[in-house]
VEXMARBA-960938 format. One line per field, with one value per residue: residue in three letters; x, y, z of N, C-alpha, C in turn. Coordinates in nm, 4 decimals, always signed. Layout:
res = [ALA / ...]
n_px = [X / ...]
n_py = [Y / ...]
n_pz = [Z / ...]
ca_px = [X / ...]
ca_py = [Y / ...]
ca_pz = [Z / ...]
c_px = [X / ...]
c_py = [Y / ...]
c_pz = [Z / ...]
END
This chain:
res = [UNK / UNK / UNK / UNK / UNK / UNK / UNK / UNK / UNK / UNK / UNK / UNK / UNK / UNK / UNK / UNK / UNK / UNK / UNK / UNK / UNK / UNK / UNK / UNK / UNK / UNK / UNK / UNK / UNK / UNK / UNK / UNK / UNK / UNK / UNK / UNK / UNK / UNK / UNK / UNK / UNK / UNK / UNK / UNK / UNK / UNK / UNK / UNK / UNK / UNK / UNK / UNK / UNK / UNK / UNK / UNK / UNK / UNK / UNK / UNK / UNK / UNK / UNK / UNK / UNK / UNK / UNK / UNK / UNK / UNK / UNK / UNK / UNK / UNK / UNK / UNK / UNK / UNK / UNK / UNK / UNK / UNK / UNK / UNK / UNK / UNK / UNK / UNK / UNK / UNK / UNK / UNK / UNK / UNK / UNK / UNK / UNK / UNK / UNK / UNK / UNK / UNK / UNK / UNK / UNK / UNK / UNK / UNK / UNK / UNK / UNK / UNK / UNK / UNK / UNK / UNK / UNK / UNK / UNK / UNK / UNK / UNK / UNK / UNK / UNK / UNK / UNK / UNK / UNK / UNK / UNK / UNK / UNK / UNK / UNK / UNK / UNK / UNK / UNK / UNK / UNK / UNK / UNK / UNK / UNK / UNK / UNK / UNK / UNK / UNK / UNK / UNK / UNK / UNK / UNK / UNK / UNK / UNK / UNK]
n_px = [+11.1029 / +10.8947 / +10.6680 / +10.6717 / +10.6226 / +10.3672 / +10.2264 / +10.2594 / +10.1203 / +9.8612 / +9.8123 / +9.8174 / +9.5977 / +9.3896 / +9.4047 / +9.3326 / +9.0672 / +8.9453 / +8.9921 / +8.8400 / +8.5891 / +8.5603 / +8.5555 / +8.3144 / +8.1331 / +8.1535 / +7.9865 / +7.7776 / +7.5087 / +7.1591 / +6.9645 / +6.7027 / +6.3591 / +6.2947 / +6.5547 / +6.6191 / +6.4080 / +6.4422 / +6.6257 / +6.5398 / +6.3083 / +5.9683 / +5.8953 / +5.6579 / +5.5305 / +5.7412 / +5.8593 / +6.0378 / +6.0160 / +5.9691 / +5.7938 / +5.5311 / +5.4073 / +5.1393 / +5.1025 / +5.0483 / +5.2937 / +5.4752 / +5.3879 / +5.4456 / +5.7246 / +5.7886 / +5.7036 / +5.8825 / +6.1219 / +6.0842 / +6.0747 / +6.3365 / +6.4859 / +6.4075 / +6.5358 / +6.7886 / +6.9479 / +7.1856 / +7.1839 / +7.2862 / +7.2629 / +6.9860 / +6.9138 / +7.0313 / +6.8758 / +6.6255 / +6.6754 / +6.7166 / +6.4623 / +6.2767 / +6.4018 / +6.6549 / +6.5660 / +6.4592 / +6.6354 / +6.7215 / +6.9408 / +7.1585 / +7.3651 / +7.7269 / +7.8367 / +7.8762 / +7.6327 / +7.4892 / +7.6788 / +7.7071 / +7.5146 / +7.6370 / +7.8721 / +7.8189 / +7.6743 / +7.8791 / +8.0772 / +7.9387 / +7.9139 / +8.1845 / +8.2500 / +8.0872 / +8.2069 / +8.4613 / +8.3860 / +8.2766 / +8.5064 / +8.6765 / +8.5169 / +8.5060 / +8.7767 / +8.8189 / +8.6409 / +8.7501 / +8.9998 / +8.9192 / +8.8268 / +9.0619 / +9.2145 / +9.0585 / +9.0913 / +9.3597 / +9.3605 / +9.2209 / +9.3957 / +9.6130 / +9.4861 / +9.3953 / +9.5756 / +9.4671 / +9.4196 / +9.5441 / +9.3405 / +9.1115 / +9.1340 / +9.0981 / +8.8365 / +8.7014 / +8.7518 / +8.6104 / +8.3478 / +8.3149 / +8.3283 / +8.0900 / +7.9086 / +7.9783 / +7.8850]
n_py = [+5.0523 / +5.2270 / +5.0682 / +4.9263 / +5.1312 / +5.2018 / +4.9684 / +4.9676 / +5.2007 / +5.1266 / +4.9156 / +5.0551 / +5.2249 / +5.0362 / +4.9275 / +5.1528 / +5.1852 / +4.9491 / +4.9940 / +5.2253 / +5.1252 / +4.9368 / +5.1035 / +5.2333 / +5.0345 / +4.9888 / +5.1420 / +5.2172 / +5.0026 / +5.0850 / +5.1138 / +4.8953 / +4.8473 / +4.5778 / +4.5016 / +4.6493 / +4.5965 / +4.3410 / +4.3824 / +4.5546 / +4.6174 / +4.6088 / +4.7790 / +4.7534 / +4.5109 / +4.3337 / +4.1921 / +4.1450 / +4.3866 / +4.2676 / +4.0625 / +4.1295 / +4.3105 / +4.4920 / +4.7088 / +5.0520 / +5.1806 / +5.0223 / +5.0688 / +5.3415 / +5.3251 / +5.1878 / +5.3791 / +5.5886 / +5.4621 / +5.4209 / +5.6908 / +5.7740 / +5.6072 / +5.7066 / +5.9490 / +5.8673 / +5.7552 / +5.5518 / +5.2094 / +5.1978 / +5.4675 / +5.4894 / +5.3087 / +5.4381 / +5.6704 / +5.5587 / +5.4622 / +5.7027 / +5.8063 / +5.6092 / +5.4719 / +5.2538 / +4.9935 / +4.9278 / +4.8053 / +4.4891 / +4.3357 / +4.3201 / +4.5847 / +4.6135 / +4.7012 / +4.7819 / +4.6447 / +4.5010 / +4.3641 / +4.1233 / +3.9603 / +3.8690 / +3.7495 / +3.5610 / +3.3275 / +3.2190 / +3.1614 / +2.9692 / +2.7599 / +2.6978 / +2.6160 / +2.3898 / +2.2274 / +2.1901 / +2.0555 / +1.8194 / +1.7145 / +1.6733 / +1.4931 / +1.2735 / +1.2053 / +1.1252 / +0.9088 / +0.7371 / +0.6973 / +0.5601 / +0.3179 / +0.2145 / +0.1883 / -0.0004 / -0.2239 / -0.2708 / -0.3478 / -0.5825 / -0.7684 / -0.9849 / -1.1414 / -1.4758 / -1.7375 / -1.9736 / -2.3145 / -2.6366 / -2.8173 / -2.6508 / -2.5434 / -2.7742 / -2.8430 / -2.6216 / -2.6525 / -2.8906 / -2.8055 / -2.6142 / -2.7786 / -2.9138 / -2.7256 / -2.6751 / -2.7064]
n_pz = [-6.4384 / -6.4159 / -6.4263 / -6.1806 / -5.9969 / -6.0743 / -6.0155 / -5.7396 / -5.6739 / -5.7555 / -5.5795 / -5.3374 / -5.3720 / -5.3883 / -5.1307 / -4.9806 / -5.0608 / -4.9595 / -4.6875 / -4.6292 / -4.6871 / -4.4877 / -4.2636 / -4.3023 / -4.2529 / -3.9818 / -3.8259 / -3.5490 / -3.4792 / -3.4960 / -3.2043 / -3.1000 / -2.9954 / -2.8970 / -2.8342 / -2.6097 / -2.4371 / -2.3214 / -2.1251 / -1.9352 / -1.6666 / -1.5504 / -1.2688 / -1.1256 / -1.2037 / -1.1881 / -1.3925 / -1.7043 / -1.9701 / -2.2134 / -2.1725 / -2.2181 / -2.0351 / -1.9021 / -1.7383 / -1.6350 / -1.5867 / -1.7298 / -1.9870 / -2.0054 / -1.9859 / -2.2240 / -2.4123 / -2.3547 / -2.4213 / -2.6976 / -2.7817 / -2.7154 / -2.8792 / -3.1249 / -3.1099 / -3.1539 / -2.9556 / -2.7757 / -2.6506 / -2.3883 / -2.3115 / -2.3157 / -2.1138 / -1.8962 / -1.8892 / -1.8298 / -1.5723 / -1.4368 / -1.4623 / -1.3615 / -1.1535 / -1.0021 / -0.9886 / -1.2280 / -1.3978 / -1.5337 / -1.4698 / -1.1888 / -1.0552 / -1.0627 / -0.8304 / -0.4824 / -0.2589 / -0.4484 / -0.5875 / -0.4628 / -0.5765 / -0.8036 / -0.7098 / -0.4991 / -0.6093 / -0.7726 / -0.5829 / -0.4362 / -0.6213 / -0.6575 / -0.3935 / -0.3712 / -0.5654 / -0.4513 / -0.2168 / -0.3253 / -0.4477 / -0.2245 / -0.0811 / -0.2597 / -0.2665 / +0.0001 / +0.0147 / -0.1752 / -0.0573 / +0.1719 / +0.0664 / -0.0422 / +0.1903 / +0.3199 / +0.1545 / +0.2010 / +0.4707 / +0.4602 / +0.3762 / +0.1771 / -0.1213 / -0.1052 / -0.2685 / -0.5147 / -0.4510 / -0.5650 / -0.5453 / -0.5480 / -0.8066 / -0.9598 / -0.8920 / -0.9937 / -1.2688 / -1.3138 / -1.2645 / -1.4662 / -1.6917 / -1.6739 / -1.7603 / -2.0195 / -2.3548]
ca_px = [+11.0815 / +10.7647 / +10.5672 / +10.6740 / +10.5573 / +10.2250 / +10.1718 / +10.2555 / +10.0098 / +9.7369 / +9.7964 / +9.7859 / +9.4604 / +9.3014 / +9.4070 / +9.2560 / +8.9250 / +8.8999 / +8.9975 / +8.7248 / +8.4683 / +8.5538 / +8.5147 / +8.1733 / +8.0519 / +8.1690 / +7.8989 / +7.7000 / +7.3720 / +7.0566 / +6.8998 / +6.5626 / +6.2797 / +6.3176 / +6.6909 / +6.6209 / +6.3016 / +6.4835 / +6.7221 / +6.4763 / +6.1922 / +5.8604 / +5.9020 / +5.5265 / +5.5040 / +5.8588 / +5.8980 / +6.0970 / +5.9151 / +5.9418 / +5.6904 / +5.4002 / +5.3506 / +5.0405 / +5.0817 / +5.0709 / +5.4354 / +5.5400 / +5.3510 / +5.5255 / +5.8631 / +5.7989 / +5.6937 / +6.0083 / +6.2237 / +6.0603 / +6.1151 / +6.4822 / +6.5354 / +6.3842 / +6.6385 / +6.9172 / +7.0255 / +7.2372 / +7.1171 / +7.3327 / +7.2009 / +6.8440 / +6.9040 / +7.0615 / +6.7578 / +6.5216 / +6.7118 / +6.6903 / +6.3177 / +6.1984 / +6.4786 / +6.7499 / +6.5010 / +6.4138 / +6.7337 / +6.7004 / +7.0618 / +7.2058 / +7.4907 / +7.8456 / +7.8903 / +7.8108 / +7.5659 / +7.4456 / +7.7897 / +7.6850 / +7.4342 / +7.7298 / +7.9795 / +7.7716 / +7.6532 / +8.0084 / +8.1409 / +7.8643 / +7.9527 / +8.3211 / +8.2474 / +8.0305 / +8.3098 / +8.5642 / +8.3272 / +8.2674 / +8.6428 / +8.7231 / +8.4380 / +8.5511 / +8.9111 / +8.8047 / +8.5753 / +8.8493 / +9.0999 / +8.8612 / +8.8225 / +9.1993 / +9.2541 / +8.9843 / +9.1580 / +9.4877 / +9.3376 / +9.1682 / +9.5091 / +9.6253 / +9.3890 / +9.4591 / +9.5890 / +9.3855 / +9.4945 / +9.5254 / +9.2070 / +9.0146 / +9.1467 / +9.0383 / +8.6914 / +8.6544 / +8.7532 / +8.4970 / +8.2232 / +8.3080 / +8.3014 / +7.9463 / +7.8310 / +8.0170 / +7.7910]
ca_py = [+5.1206 / +5.2908 / +4.9656 / +4.8969 / +5.2405 / +5.1939 / +4.8570 / +5.0127 / +5.2969 / +5.0511 / +4.8425 / +5.1536 / +5.2692 / +4.9261 / +4.9216 / +5.2668 / +5.1574 / +4.8505 / +5.0538 / +5.3134 / +5.0420 / +4.8768 / +5.2068 / +5.2628 / +4.9263 / +4.9788 / +5.2331 / +5.1503 / +4.9759 / +5.1565 / +5.0373 / +4.8631 / +4.8270 / +4.4448 / +4.4941 / +4.7112 / +4.5390 / +4.2228 / +4.4213 / +4.6427 / +4.5561 / +4.6900 / +4.7646 / +4.7174 / +4.3688 / +4.2536 / +4.1129 / +4.2269 / +4.4474 / +4.1813 / +3.9652 / +4.1907 / +4.3722 / +4.5923 / +4.8104 / +5.1887 / +5.2141 / +4.9521 / +5.1412 / +5.4641 / +5.2882 / +5.1595 / +5.5068 / +5.6597 / +5.3913 / +5.4537 / +5.8302 / +5.7828 / +5.5417 / +5.8021 / +6.0527 / +5.8083 / +5.7240 / +5.4148 / +5.1271 / +5.2401 / +5.5975 / +5.4643 / +5.2484 / +5.5436 / +5.7567 / +5.4843 / +5.4601 / +5.8356 / +5.8299 / +5.5116 / +5.4144 / +5.1479 / +4.8627 / +4.9072 / +4.7223 / +4.3455 / +4.2796 / +4.4066 / +4.6547 / +4.5444 / +4.7846 / +4.7767 / +4.5217 / +4.4269 / +4.2797 / +3.9903 / +3.8809 / +3.8094 / +3.6761 / +3.4497 / +3.2028 / +3.1654 / +3.1016 / +2.8483 / +2.6550 / +2.6569 / +2.5419 / +2.2579 / +2.1506 / +2.1510 / +1.9543 / +1.6944 / +1.6648 / +1.6215 / +1.3735 / +1.1626 / +1.1651 / +1.0500 / +0.7820 / +0.6529 / +0.6616 / +0.4596 / +0.1871 / +0.1663 / +0.1446 / -0.1237 / -0.3324 / -0.2976 / -0.4175 / -0.7162 / -0.8576 / -1.0321 / -1.2387 / -1.6085 / -1.8016 / -2.0944 / -2.4395 / -2.7318 / -2.8757 / -2.5515 / -2.5346 / -2.8961 / -2.8330 / -2.5216 / -2.7136 / -2.9845 / -2.7288 / -2.5528 / -2.8855 / -2.9455 / -2.6259 / -2.6722 / -2.7778]
ca_pz = [-6.3126 / -6.4177 / -6.3974 / -6.0373 / -5.9256 / -6.1063 / -5.9373 / -5.6005 / -5.6643 / -5.7652 / -5.4531 / -5.2351 / -5.3970 / -5.3500 / -4.9849 / -4.9309 / -5.0853 / -4.8617 / -4.5542 / -4.6122 / -4.6853 / -4.3543 / -4.1691 / -4.3239 / -4.1972 / -3.8374 / -3.7546 / -3.4446 / -3.5244 / -3.4203 / -3.0984 / -3.1256 / -2.8751 / -2.8394 / -2.7834 / -2.4770 / -2.3537 / -2.2457 / -2.0232 / -1.8367 / -1.6032 / -1.4970 / -1.1231 / -1.0720 / -1.2296 / -1.1566 / -1.5095 / -1.8090 / -2.0581 / -2.3280 / -2.1371 / -2.2438 / -1.9156 / -1.9434 / -1.6356 / -1.6869 / -1.5822 / -1.8405 / -2.1090 / -2.0036 / -2.0152 / -2.3677 / -2.4840 / -2.3365 / -2.5001 / -2.8389 / -2.8037 / -2.7095 / -3.0009 / -3.2337 / -3.0965 / -3.1912 / -2.8357 / -2.7666 / -2.5501 / -2.2558 / -2.2824 / -2.2878 / -1.9807 / -1.7985 / -1.8816 / -1.7583 / -1.4297 / -1.3800 / -1.4632 / -1.2852 / -1.0430 / -1.0399 / -0.9966 / -1.3653 / -1.4686 / -1.5117 / -1.4090 / -1.0810 / -1.0845 / -1.0127 / -0.7230 / -0.3522 / -0.2165 / -0.5675 / -0.6307 / -0.4040 / -0.6704 / -0.9001 / -0.6431 / -0.4158 / -0.6842 / -0.8148 / -0.4650 / -0.4004 / -0.7170 / -0.6248 / -0.2674 / -0.4020 / -0.6364 / -0.3538 / -0.1285 / -0.4007 / -0.4650 / -0.0945 / -0.0499 / -0.3439 / -0.2224 / +0.1260 / -0.0144 / -0.2424 / +0.0433 / +0.2615 / -0.0009 / -0.0523 / +0.3246 / +0.3498 / +0.0826 / +0.2656 / +0.5978 / +0.4323 / +0.3537 / +0.0391 / -0.1691 / -0.1008 / -0.3986 / -0.5227 / -0.4356 / -0.6744 / -0.5263 / -0.5951 / -0.9507 / -1.0155 / -0.8725 / -1.0884 / -1.4022 / -1.3201 / -1.2731 / -1.5990 / -1.7890 / -1.6646 / -1.8318 / -2.1611 / -2.4413]
c_px = [+10.9424 / +10.6554 / +10.5601 / +10.6029 / +10.4072 / +10.1588 / +10.1592 / +10.1397 / +9.8746 / +9.7089 / +9.7576 / +9.6419 / +9.3605 / +9.2925 / +9.3238 / +9.1063 / +8.8710 / +8.8977 / +8.8767 / +8.5947 / +8.4518 / +8.5096 / +8.3667 / +8.0849 / +8.0606 / +8.0829 / +7.8125 / +7.5572 / +7.2713 / +6.9915 / +6.7543 / +6.4905 / +6.3001 / +6.4577 / +6.6993 / +6.5217 / +6.3466 / +6.5832 / +6.6656 / +6.3473 / +6.0861 / +5.8653 / +5.7692 / +5.5032 / +5.6210 / +5.9026 / +5.9634 / +5.9877 / +5.8802 / +5.8300 / +5.5505 / +5.3335 / +5.2589 / +5.0159 / +5.1075 / +5.2197 / +5.5109 / +5.5098 / +5.4304 / +5.6717 / +5.8818 / +5.7929 / +5.8236 / +6.1192 / +6.2078 / +6.1059 / +6.2672 / +6.5467 / +6.5198 / +6.4869 / +6.7771 / +7.0057 / +7.0723 / +7.1642 / +7.1570 / +7.2725 / +7.0537 / +6.8279 / +6.9352 / +6.9420 / +6.6441 / +6.5499 / +6.6840 / +6.5404 / +6.2421 / +6.2723 / +6.5616 / +6.6843 / +6.4454 / +6.5111 / +6.7150 / +6.8222 / +7.1109 / +7.3372 / +7.6074 / +7.9137 / +7.8113 / +7.7494 / +7.5216 / +7.5546 / +7.7737 / +7.6020 / +7.5200 / +7.8292 / +7.9298 / +7.7435 / +7.7836 / +8.0809 / +8.0703 / +7.9003 / +8.0930 / +8.3249 / +8.1894 / +8.1312 / +8.4187 / +8.5109 / +8.3163 / +8.4055 / +8.6947 / +8.6473 / +8.4815 / +8.6891 / +8.9032 / +8.7423 / +8.6729 / +8.9569 / +9.0484 / +8.8584 / +8.9621 / +9.2459 / +9.1838 / +9.0501 / +9.2899 / +9.4686 / +9.2827 / +9.2806 / +9.5111 / +9.5185 / +9.4573 / +9.4661 / +9.5089 / +9.4743 / +9.4675 / +9.3870 / +9.0986 / +9.0158 / +9.0794 / +8.8863 / +8.6310 / +8.6496 / +8.6384 / +8.3645 / +8.2064 / +8.2764 / +8.1532 / +7.8620 / +7.8699 / +7.9208 / +7.8653]
c_py = [+5.1832 / +5.1903 / +4.9326 / +5.0062 / +5.2418 / +5.0823 / +4.8962 / +5.1096 / +5.2283 / +4.9757 / +4.9376 / +5.2034 / +5.1622 / +4.9152 / +5.0345 / +5.2444 / +5.0582 / +4.9078 / +5.1441 / +5.2352 / +4.9779 / +4.9781 / +5.2378 / +5.1566 / +4.9183 / +5.0784 / +5.1543 / +5.1259 / +5.0491 / +5.0626 / +5.0134 / +4.8398 / +4.6863 / +4.4279 / +4.5492 / +4.6424 / +4.4197 / +4.2555 / +4.5158 / +4.5780 / +4.6598 / +4.6735 / +4.7252 / +4.5669 / +4.2799 / +4.1629 / +4.2059 / +4.2792 / +4.3580 / +4.0815 / +4.0251 / +4.2400 / +4.4860 / +4.6993 / +4.9495 / +5.2277 / +5.1460 / +5.0218 / +5.2710 / +5.4346 / +5.2621 / +5.2870 / +5.5845 / +5.5948 / +5.4240 / +5.5962 / +5.8434 / +5.7148 / +5.6368 / +5.9158 / +6.0000 / +5.7731 / +5.5773 / +5.3397 / +5.1703 / +5.3751 / +5.5800 / +5.4056 / +5.3504 / +5.6364 / +5.6874 / +5.4788 / +5.5952 / +5.8637 / +5.7391 / +5.4494 / +5.2949 / +5.0104 / +4.8330 / +4.8174 / +4.5756 / +4.2791 / +4.3743 / +4.4742 / +4.5764 / +4.6256 / +4.7614 / +4.6413 / +4.4377 / +4.3363 / +4.1370 / +3.9014 / +3.8151 / +3.7162 / +3.5513 / +3.3224 / +3.1388 / +3.0983 / +2.9725 / +2.7327 / +2.6048 / +2.5750 / +2.4021 / +2.1691 / +2.1023 / +2.0423 / +1.8191 / +1.6322 / +1.6031 / +1.4940 / +1.2528 / +1.1130 / +1.0836 / +0.9136 / +0.6852 / +0.6079 / +0.5545 / +0.3233 / +0.1295 / +0.1153 / +0.0146 / -0.2422 / -0.3704 / -0.3733 / -0.5572 / -0.8170 / -0.9061 / -1.1346 / -1.3758 / -1.6693 / -1.9307 / -2.2183 / -2.5298 / -2.7937 / -2.7813 / -2.5422 / -2.6548 / -2.8919 / -2.7316 / -2.5794 / -2.8115 / -2.9132 / -2.6658 / -2.6559 / -2.9223 / -2.8508 / -2.6134 / -2.7550 / -2.8612]
c_pz = [-6.3048 / -6.3819 / -6.2478 / -5.9594 / -5.9543 / -6.0255 / -5.7908 / -5.5790 / -5.6693 / -5.6354 / -5.3417 / -5.2491 / -5.3542 / -5.1980 / -4.9245 / -4.9493 / -4.9822 / -4.7204 / -4.5309 / -4.6126 / -4.5486 / -4.2506 / -4.1825 / -4.2612 / -4.0460 / -3.7617 / -3.6579 / -3.4933 / -3.4361 / -3.3210 / -3.1356 / -2.9932 / -2.8168 / -2.7793 / -2.6412 / -2.3836 / -2.2705 / -2.1351 / -1.9189 / -1.7881 / -1.5705 / -1.3449 / -1.0596 / -1.0843 / -1.1865 / -1.2705 / -1.6120 / -1.9017 / -2.1755 / -2.2995 / -2.1411 / -2.1165 / -1.9596 / -1.8381 / -1.6950 / -1.6866 / -1.6971 / -1.9725 / -2.1190 / -2.0378 / -2.1647 / -2.4507 / -2.4748 / -2.4191 / -2.6484 / -2.8713 / -2.8071 / -2.8305 / -3.1199 / -3.2302 / -3.1328 / -3.0734 / -2.8398 / -2.6548 / -2.4090 / -2.2164 / -2.2464 / -2.1488 / -1.8714 / -1.7797 / -1.8058 / -1.6092 / -1.3670 / -1.3705 / -1.3649 / -1.1668 / -1.0882 / -1.0489 / -1.1354 / -1.4435 / -1.4324 / -1.4489 / -1.3009 / -1.1200 / -1.0248 / -0.9037 / -0.5958 / -0.3217 / -0.3357 / -0.6225 / -0.5772 / -0.4968 / -0.7755 / -0.8313 / -0.5712 / -0.4961 / -0.7312 / -0.6996 / -0.4240 / -0.4934 / -0.6862 / -0.4954 / -0.2885 / -0.4735 / -0.5423 / -0.2623 / -0.1991 / -0.4185 / -0.3354 / -0.0580 / -0.1309 / -0.3028 / -0.0936 / +0.1006 / -0.0802 / -0.1440 / +0.1369 / +0.1945 / -0.0174 / +0.0825 / +0.3613 / +0.2795 / +0.1494 / +0.3960 / +0.5757 / +0.4103 / +0.2103 / +0.0050 / -0.1683 / -0.2413 / -0.3988 / -0.5121 / -0.5564 / -0.6660 / -0.5774 / -0.7470 / -1.0181 / -1.0040 / -0.9708 / -1.2303 / -1.4184 / -1.3381 / -1.4124 / -1.7066 / -1.7875 / -1.7479 / -1.9784 / -2.2425 / -2.5406]
END
């Protein structure tokens, strides 16, 4: 009985070690400048900061981002601070609220409408060819004379 309890204690200790090691690795990684630069824009240039914008506003944005990273802020906190400092046009992606929602919805609807139009067009085209075959009537069967003429022609080409 003593051995079973020792094995159970060892298993419990091992489980606790792995659990605490997993918790230590789940800390949030520190935000970096390149990580934020591709998601924010320079309102003066209209390009993301990663594209080496040299305007004074872009330089100010980079300085602010570096300062906020040094303070240990997360990417979302940094983007919120940039919006409060420079305005909502600093974000490279539109918000999912109000009129900006159309930037996400309209392209999806356009793709779906194109797919439906292609499907309907193909169905109509296929239906027209089937209807055309039905109006042409049955294919006439070959007569004995046609079969004999075909055999003669094929014999001419046999080597």
